[in-house]
BALUMDREN-496906 format. One line per 3 residues: number of its first residue (from 1); their letters; for each residue x, y, z of C-alpha. Coordinates in Angstrom, 2 decimals. Layout:
% residues N
NUM = A = X/Y/Z  ...
***
This chain:
% residues 328
1 = MNP = -52.48/-41.98/22.43  -51.76/-39.01/19.94  -49.70/-39.71/17.02
4 = EIA = -47.04/-36.46/18.03  -46.71/-37.50/21.86  -46.24/-41.23/20.63
7 = VIH = -43.22/-40.12/18.40  -41.86/-38.40/21.45  -42.52/-40.98/23.45
10 = EKV = -40.17/-43.49/21.73  -37.83/-40.74/21.43  -37.76/-40.47/24.99
13 = KEE = -37.44/-44.25/25.43  -34.43/-44.20/23.49  -32.65/-41.35/24.71
16 = SAF = -33.66/-42.04/28.37  -32.06/-45.83/28.07  -28.80/-44.10/30.16
19 = VER = -30.49/-43.24/33.13  -30.72/-46.61/34.77  -27.10/-46.81/33.94
22 = LSF = -26.14/-43.78/35.31  -27.75/-44.48/38.77  -26.25/-47.83/38.74
25 = EMG = -22.92/-46.05/38.35  -23.23/-43.44/41.15  -24.77/-46.13/43.06
28 = KVI = -21.18/-48.09/43.55  -20.07/-44.99/45.21  -23.03/-43.41/46.87
31 = VGQ = -25.06/-45.45/49.26  -28.83/-44.15/49.30  -29.76/-40.57/48.36
34 = KYM = -31.80/-41.82/45.76  -33.78/-38.29/46.04  -30.37/-36.30/45.67
37 = IER = -29.15/-38.51/42.81  -32.23/-37.45/41.02  -32.35/-34.11/41.47
40 = LLI = -29.28/-33.64/40.25  -29.82/-35.57/37.36  -33.13/-33.13/36.91
43 = AML = -30.66/-30.01/37.13  -28.19/-31.80/34.55  -31.12/-32.14/32.27
46 = TGG = -32.74/-28.75/32.54  -29.60/-26.76/32.94  -30.74/-25.63/36.29
49 = HIL = -28.89/-24.71/39.72  -29.58/-26.21/42.94  -29.49/-24.87/46.44
52 = LEG = -28.89/-27.61/49.45  -29.35/-26.63/53.26  -28.33/-29.19/55.77
55 = VPG = -25.66/-30.79/57.94  -22.13/-32.02/56.98  -21.61/-35.69/55.73
58 = LAK = -24.36/-36.44/53.89  -22.26/-37.14/50.42  -23.08/-33.98/48.69
61 = TLA = -19.35/-33.51/47.59  -19.14/-36.97/46.56  -22.19/-36.95/44.81
64 = VKT = -21.37/-34.05/42.68  -17.74/-35.79/42.01  -18.88/-39.01/41.26
67 = LAK = -21.76/-37.38/38.78  -18.86/-35.80/37.13  -17.07/-38.73/36.83
70 = AIS = -19.75/-40.39/35.16  -20.48/-38.31/32.68  -16.75/-37.37/31.92
73 = AKF = -17.19/-33.63/33.28  -15.03/-31.59/34.61  -15.72/-30.98/38.77
76 = QRI = -14.27/-27.91/40.81  -15.44/-27.48/44.99  -14.90/-24.00/45.77
79 = QFT = -14.73/-23.26/49.61  -16.59/-19.94/50.04  -15.09/-17.98/53.15
82 = PDL = -15.80/-14.56/54.49  -12.44/-13.49/53.03  -13.10/-14.85/49.22
85 = LPA = -12.60/-12.28/46.55  -14.71/-12.24/43.58  -11.32/-12.78/41.54
88 = DLI = -10.90/-15.93/43.91  -14.19/-17.40/41.93  -13.93/-16.14/38.24
91 = GTM = -10.25/-15.18/38.13  -8.92/-12.15/36.76  -6.36/-10.06/34.65
94 = IYN = -3.06/-10.98/34.94  0.17/-8.30/33.84  2.61/-9.76/31.37
97 = QKE = 6.13/-7.60/31.89  7.64/-9.17/28.71  5.03/-8.51/26.37
100 = GSF = 3.71/-5.02/28.38  -0.34/-6.62/27.87  -2.52/-8.30/30.23
103 = SPK = -3.66/-11.74/29.70  -6.86/-13.50/31.51  -6.46/-16.27/34.48
106 = RGP = -9.57/-18.01/34.59  -10.87/-18.96/38.27  -12.23/-22.46/39.07
109 = IFA = -16.00/-21.43/37.99  -14.54/-22.40/34.81  -15.73/-26.31/34.72
112 = NLI = -18.83/-28.22/34.70  -20.05/-29.28/37.78  -19.15/-26.37/40.71
115 = LAD = -19.73/-27.20/44.54  -19.94/-23.89/46.00  -19.71/-25.16/49.70
118 = EIN = -20.85/-23.13/52.40  -22.36/-20.25/50.00  -23.80/-18.18/52.48
121 = RAP = -20.45/-17.47/54.33  -18.87/-15.37/51.49  -19.99/-11.70/51.05
124 = AKV = -22.38/-9.93/48.92  -19.62/-8.90/46.49  -19.21/-12.38/45.53
127 = QSA = -22.42/-13.79/45.53  -22.58/-10.76/42.77  -19.77/-12.27/41.06
130 = LLE = -21.64/-15.96/40.89  -24.99/-14.09/39.48  -23.93/-13.75/35.81
133 = AMQ = -22.36/-17.46/35.48  -25.34/-19.20/37.01  -28.02/-17.13/34.66
136 = EHQ = -25.77/-16.07/31.69  -23.32/-19.40/31.67  -20.58/-16.58/31.25
139 = VTI = -17.72/-14.60/33.00  -16.45/-11.26/32.73  -13.05/-10.59/33.48
142 = GDA = -11.77/-6.81/32.65  -13.19/-6.04/29.35  -13.58/-9.71/28.01
145 = TFF = -16.71/-12.19/27.91  -16.00/-15.66/28.66  -18.57/-18.40/27.86
148 = LDE = -18.58/-21.15/30.42  -18.63/-25.08/28.86  -21.81/-26.71/28.67
151 = PFL = -23.32/-28.34/30.86  -22.96/-26.05/33.65  -24.09/-26.85/36.95
154 = VLA = -23.99/-25.53/40.20  -24.70/-27.23/43.22  -24.63/-24.77/46.45
157 = TQN = -24.75/-25.74/49.94  -25.61/-23.35/52.75  -25.48/-23.18/56.31
160 = PIE = -28.40/-22.25/58.43  -28.78/-18.39/58.62  -28.66/-18.54/62.25
163 = QEG = -25.08/-19.63/62.55  -22.75/-16.94/63.20  -20.24/-15.51/59.97
166 = TYP = -22.99/-16.03/57.39  -24.66/-13.78/54.91  -28.25/-14.15/53.65
169 = LPE = -28.30/-14.67/50.09  -30.39/-11.94/48.25  -33.18/-12.90/46.72
172 = AQI = -32.23/-12.55/43.06  -29.51/-15.05/43.83  -31.84/-17.39/45.59
175 = DRF = -34.25/-17.27/42.71  -31.94/-18.09/40.14  -31.64/-21.50/42.13
178 = MLK = -33.92/-24.06/40.24  -34.10/-26.44/43.01  -33.84/-26.26/46.87
181 = LHV = -33.39/-29.89/48.46  -33.58/-30.99/52.12  -31.53/-34.24/52.54
184 = TYP = -31.89/-36.07/55.37  -29.91/-38.67/57.05  -29.71/-42.11/56.10
187 = NKK = -31.64/-45.02/57.57  -30.12/-47.88/59.74  -29.36/-49.90/56.93
190 = EER = -27.88/-47.56/54.42  -25.49/-46.28/57.45  -24.33/-49.64/57.61
193 = EIL = -23.99/-50.11/54.18  -21.98/-47.20/54.66  -19.51/-48.18/57.02
196 = ERM = -18.67/-51.37/55.48  -17.58/-49.51/51.84  -15.72/-46.42/53.62
199 = AGS = -14.33/-47.92/56.45  -11.96/-50.31/54.91  -11.16/-51.04/51.06
202 = LPA = -10.71/-48.09/48.59  -14.09/-46.59/47.51  -15.32/-47.78/43.94
205 = EPD = -15.01/-45.61/40.96  -18.08/-45.35/38.66  -17.85/-46.12/34.76
208 = VVI = -18.20/-43.24/32.27  -21.64/-43.71/31.00  -22.31/-40.81/28.80
211 = SPN = -20.72/-37.66/27.63  -21.47/-33.93/28.10  -22.43/-33.73/24.48
214 = EIL = -24.66/-36.54/24.82  -26.49/-34.59/27.92  -26.95/-31.30/25.71
217 = SAR = -28.73/-34.20/23.51  -30.92/-35.09/25.82  -31.83/-31.87/26.86
220 = DVV = -33.10/-30.99/23.72  -35.34/-34.47/23.96  -36.72/-33.09/27.49
223 = NQI = -37.13/-29.96/25.89  -39.69/-31.87/23.53  -41.77/-33.59/26.30
226 = YVD = -45.35/-32.86/25.71  -47.19/-30.68/28.08  -50.74/-30.34/27.84
229 = EKI = -52.43/-27.18/27.91  -54.53/-28.40/31.62  -51.30/-29.22/33.10
232 = KNY = -50.02/-25.78/31.90  -52.75/-24.09/33.77  -52.38/-25.90/36.68
235 = IID = -48.69/-25.03/36.95  -50.06/-21.40/36.57  -52.85/-22.22/39.15
238 = IVF = -50.15/-23.40/41.56  -48.25/-20.01/41.25  -50.60/-17.74/41.45
241 = ATR = -52.19/-19.41/44.06  -48.61/-18.60/46.31  -49.28/-14.94/45.32
244 = EPE = -53.17/-14.47/45.62  -54.37/-17.69/47.85  -57.77/-15.81/48.27
247 = AYK = -58.63/-16.13/44.49  -58.20/-19.84/44.89  -60.35/-19.78/48.46
250 = IDV = -57.37/-20.78/50.43  -56.70/-19.33/53.52  -53.22/-18.34/53.69
253 = KKY = -52.83/-14.97/52.51  -51.90/-13.59/55.88  -49.09/-15.96/56.22
256 = IEY = -47.46/-15.17/52.83  -44.76/-12.17/52.24  -43.93/-12.62/48.51
259 = GAS = -45.20/-15.26/46.36  -43.32/-17.09/43.76  -41.79/-15.37/40.66
262 = PRA = -42.43/-16.11/36.98  -39.46/-18.21/37.02  -41.05/-20.52/39.20
265 = SIY = -43.52/-21.24/36.38  -40.96/-22.12/33.71  -38.98/-24.13/36.51
268 = LTQ = -41.88/-26.32/37.46  -42.39/-27.11/33.74  -39.07/-28.17/32.95
271 = AAR = -38.18/-29.85/35.96  -41.84/-31.49/35.38  -40.30/-32.81/31.86
274 = AYA = -37.37/-33.74/33.32  -39.07/-35.73/36.18  -41.19/-37.56/33.05
277 = FLR = -38.01/-38.03/31.08  -36.41/-39.99/33.64  -39.56/-42.48/34.07
280 = HRG = -38.78/-42.81/30.25  -42.22/-40.85/29.44  -42.96/-38.46/26.80
283 = HVT = -45.83/-36.60/28.45  -46.26/-34.50/31.83  -48.76/-35.46/34.17
286 = PDD = -49.89/-34.01/37.08  -48.24/-36.63/39.82  -45.06/-35.43/37.95
289 = VKA = -45.48/-31.25/38.77  -46.71/-32.64/42.21  -43.61/-34.43/42.83
292 = IGM = -41.22/-31.73/41.92  -43.23/-28.70/43.16  -41.98/-28.59/46.40
295 = DVL = -38.34/-28.14/45.79  -38.99/-25.61/43.40  -41.17/-23.50/45.51
298 = RHR = -39.92/-23.94/48.75  -37.32/-20.92/48.33  -39.90/-18.68/46.49
301 = VII = -42.40/-18.55/48.87  -41.65/-16.27/51.53  -43.12/-16.34/54.64
304 = NYE = -44.06/-13.26/57.39  -43.54/-13.35/60.75  -46.82/-14.46/61.38
307 = AEA = -46.05/-17.64/59.84  -43.47/-17.77/62.08  -45.37/-17.07/65.11
310 = NEL = -47.47/-19.73/64.30  -44.67/-22.16/63.61  -45.24/-22.49/60.10
313 = TSE = -43.02/-23.05/57.24  -43.17/-22.11/53.65  -43.69/-25.96/53.25
316 = DII = -46.62/-26.24/55.09  -47.92/-23.43/52.89  -47.33/-24.95/49.58
319 = RKI = -48.61/-28.64/51.06  -52.13/-26.51/51.64  -51.68/-25.08/47.93
322 = FDE = -50.85/-28.50/46.50  -53.68/-29.91/48.41  -56.58/-26.99/47.55
325 = VEV = -55.80/-26.29/43.85  -58.02/-28.49/41.78  -56.23/-31.22/39.78
328 = P = -57.15/-31.61/35.95
***
C-alpha cells in the first residue's frame, strides 16, 4: 500500500471509531432502516442534504430526531403547507417601539438538523427562501445576513407529485440535494419488533455519542480519503454517460431529457468518500461509487415522455449506465 494512503487509512480508522456506537444508539430507537440511517450519516459527513419521497410512518422524523440527540445537535421539524411564508421559515424583522429600531427574530431554520416535512406543499417563494440556506448555509433577514450553525443538514420529505396541493420543486432546488432516497416498508420481523417496542413502554433514548464539533473534525478526514485518478475518471464517465450516452455506446439517449449536472460529479465523489469512511477505509473503490451512485443520480437524470410511455424510470436508465460503463 502507498505510504500516504496507509497514513490516511490509519487516520480514518481512528476517526471513524464512533460509527458503530452511533449506529448502535440509533438502533435502540429505530428498528431496521439501516439504509436510511447510513445515508443520514453520509450526509452529515459531507454537508449534503437529503430528499426523501415515500409513504408516511417509516420513521423519517424519528430517525432525524434520534440522530440529533445522539450527536447533541439542535433539531427542528418544519411542516410545509400551502400558506407558509418565507418569514415563517427564516424569520423576520421585528419593530421595537421603545428603541425605535428593527431587530431580527430568527426562524426555525436556525438549527443543525432540519426536517422539512412535505416540502412540495409550499409555494415557490418559500422554496426560494430555502435555497440560500441549503447552498450557502446562511440566511438573509432584511439587510442582515446570518450564518447557520454547523453541521447543517436538511432532510426533506415530499409527496408524490400527482397528489393534490403539491408544487413541483424547481430543478435548481432538486439539484441542491446530494441524495434522493426511496425508503421501503419494514419486513415482517422488523414490523413485529416495532410493535413490541412502540405499542407498550416508553421508547428508548439514545446516549450522546459524538459532538457537532467532532462531526466537523470527521468531515476533514473524509475530505482526505484517497480517490485514485482511475476512480475520478470512472465518476466523470458515469456522469457524462447521462448526457452523451451514445459516446459510450449505451442506447438510452432517446429517453433522456436532461443529464446530470456537474454537482453530480462533486457529490458522487464526496458521497463515495463518506461511504468508504463508514467502512473504516482510507481509499475509494468502484464498489463505493456504485453503492451510492443511484442515490446521487436518480433525481438528476430527467427522463422524457418517450421513457414514460415505455414505463421506464430514471433508475432504469442509471442502472443501464452503471452496467455498461467500463469499471476501472
